[in-house]
C-alpha positions in Angstrom: 86.3 144.6 72.6 89.9 146.1 73.8 92.6 144.2 74.4 92.1 144.7 78.2 88.8 142.6 78.3 90.1 140.1 75.8 92.6 139.3 78.3 90.3 139.3 81.0 88.0 136.5 79.2 91.2 134.0 78.2 92.3 134.7 82.1 88.8 133.7 83.0 88.8 130.9 81.2 91.8 129.5 81.8 90.9 129.7 86.3 87.6 127.8 84.7 89.7 124.9 83.3 92.0 125.0 85.8 89.4 124.5 88.1 87.5 122.0 86.1 91.0 120.2 86.5 91.0 120.8 90.0 87.4 119.2 90.6 88.4 116.0 88.3 91.5 115.5 90.1 90.3 116.3 93.9 89.7 112.2 94.4 91.9 110.2 92.3 92.8 107.3 94.4 95.3 104.3 93.8 93.8 101.0 93.2 94.8 98.8 96.8 94.5 94.9 97.4 92.0 94.2 100.3 95.0 93.7 102.9 96.7 96.4 101.6 92.9 98.5 102.8 92.9 96.6 105.9 96.2 97.4 106.9 96.4 101.7 106.1 92.8 101.5 107.7 92.4 102.9 111.8 89.1 100.9 111.6 87.6 98.0 110.1 83.9 97.3 110.5 81.3 94.8 109.3 78.1 97.6 109.6 74.4 98.2 108.9 73.6 101.8 107.6 70.6 103.2 109.2 70.6 107.1 109.2 71.7 109.9 107.6 71.9 114.1 108.0 74.7 116.8 107.3 76.3 118.6 109.5 78.4 121.4 110.3 81.9 120.4 111.4 83.9 124.2 112.0 84.8 127.0 109.1 87.7 127.1 106.6 89.8 129.6 106.2 87.2 131.6 104.4 84.7 131.7 107.6 82.1 129.5 105.6 80.9 126.7 107.3 82.7 123.0 106.2 79.9 120.5 105.4 79.7 116.9 106.5 77.5 113.9 106.1 77.0 111.6 109.2 75.8 107.9 108.6 74.4 106.3 112.0 75.1 102.7 111.7 75.1 99.8 113.7 78.1 98.3 114.2 77.9 94.4 113.6 81.7 93.4 114.2 85.2 94.7 114.5 88.0 94.0 112.9 90.1 96.7 113.5 89.8 99.5 115.8 89.8 101.2 119.1 88.7 100.1 121.8 84.7 101.6 121.4 81.5 101.0 119.7 81.5 103.0 116.4 77.8 104.0 116.2 78.5 106.9 113.1 80.7 107.4 110.6 81.5 110.8 108.3 82.5 111.2 104.6 82.9 114.2 102.4 79.6 116.4 101.0 79.9 114.7 97.5 82.1 112.8 95.3 84.3 115.2 94.6 86.1 115.3 97.6 85.9 111.7 97.8 82.6 111.8 99.8 80.8 108.3 100.1 77.2 107.2 99.6 75.6 104.3 101.2 72.0 102.8 101.2 70.0 103.8 105.0 67.5 101.5 104.7 69.2 98.6 106.9 68.9 96.0 105.1 72.6 95.9 103.8 75.5 94.8 105.6 78.8 96.6 104.6 82.5 96.0 105.1 83.9 99.8 105.7 87.4 100.8 106.3 88.1 104.1 107.5 90.4 106.4 109.5 90.0 107.3 113.2 90.2 111.3 114.2 91.7 112.7 117.1 88.0 113.2 118.3 87.6 109.6 118.6 85.0 109.7 115.4 85.3 107.5 111.9 85.9 109.4 108.2 85.7 107.6 105.4 86.3 108.5 101.9 86.3 107.3 98.2 89.6 105.6 98.5 89.2 103.8 100.9 87.7 99.6 100.9 84.0 100.1 100.7 82.4 96.8 99.8 79.1 94.7 100.4 79.5 91.8 102.6 77.9 89.6 101.1 80.4 90.4 97.4 83.5 89.5 99.9 84.2 85.5 98.8 84.6 83.5 101.5 88.2 83.9 102.0 88.4 87.7 102.0 86.2 87.5 105.0 88.4 84.7 106.8 91.5 87.3 106.3 89.9 90.0 108.0 90.6 87.7 111.5 93.2 85.1 110.4 95.4 86.5 107.9 95.2 90.1 106.7 96.5 91.4 109.9 99.9 88.8 110.0 101.3 90.5 106.7 100.6 93.9 107.2 104.5 94.0 107.7 104.9 93.1 103.5 104.8 95.0 100.8 102.3 94.5 97.7 103.3 96.3 94.7 101.2 96.2 92.0 101.6 95.2 88.6 100.6 97.4 85.9 102.6 96.5 83.2 105.3 93.5 81.9 107.9 93.5 83.3 107.3 93.8 86.7 110.1 93.7 89.2 110.4 93.1 92.8 112.9 95.3 95.1 113.0 93.5 98.1 112.1 89.6 99.2 109.2 91.1 101.5 107.1 92.5 98.2 104.7 89.9 96.8 103.9 91.1 93.0 99.9 92.0 92.2 99.5 90.7 89.1 95.3 90.7 88.5 95.7 93.9 86.2 98.1 92.7 84.3 96.3 89.2 83.6 92.5 89.3 84.2 92.5 93.4 83.6 90.9 94.2 86.8 91.7 94.7 90.2 89.2 92.4 91.8 90.8 89.3 90.5 92.3 86.2 91.4 94.7 88.0 94.1 92.6 90.8 95.5 89.6 87.6 96.5 91.9 84.5 97.4 95.3 85.3 98.2 96.9 87.4 101.0 100.6 88.4 101.3 101.9 86.5 104.5 105.2 87.1 105.7 107.2 83.2 105.8 109.8 82.4 109.0 112.8 83.6 106.9 111.1 87.3 106.5 110.6 86.9 103.3 107.1 87.2 101.8 104.5 85.3 99.4 101.0 85.1 97.8 99.3 82.1 100.6 96.0 80.7 99.2 93.6 79.5 101.7 90.9 79.8 105.0 93.2 78.7 107.7 95.9 80.5 109.0 99.1 79.2 107.2 101.6 77.6 109.0 105.0 78.8 110.7 106.4 78.1 107.1 105.1 77.4 103.6 106.4 77.1 99.9 103.9 78.1 97.4 100.7 80.4 96.9 99.3 76.8 97.1 96.5 75.8 99.6 98.5 74.1 102.8 
């Protein structure tokens, strides 16, 4: 075997490793508090998924067809979005490209957040908040209509190790990971980051909207 052949094999191996790393990193998402997911999304709906099909969405730069998965849905309620009815959502063809898989028997209800494309279609990825409706806490369900939107001007900063420092009064420190070793902890389940009358932000716990001003994270 010549040096040239060895060199080609090494180069091929490196390219394959890069490709594996690219695929592994193709869908990488930062954990987000449900309020962040709500505020960062164009559309937030409650829906059942009733059908699925693979569709083509144009071609890539090499002329190859781009595949997407289209899920037909039955929209139950829109919490945030355009003045139009959403009857389908689109996602990537595999989890490697952040594609989402839904149960299509129409029996399960989902909370689905996503982006609105220029053509008016809704697109979702694994980085969006997608949960079974029955798995949400009552506080989370009520916050979709009463509280999350009032705190969209606030910043939620995730604390991953102690000490954690806030850089602005308009921030709330999200400590579920350091305290409970999970992102779906007490603050995610039962709290919202709300702006107070002095423009600072603080965690608020409770099912009803907070009063104009509040002092701490306890129920009013």
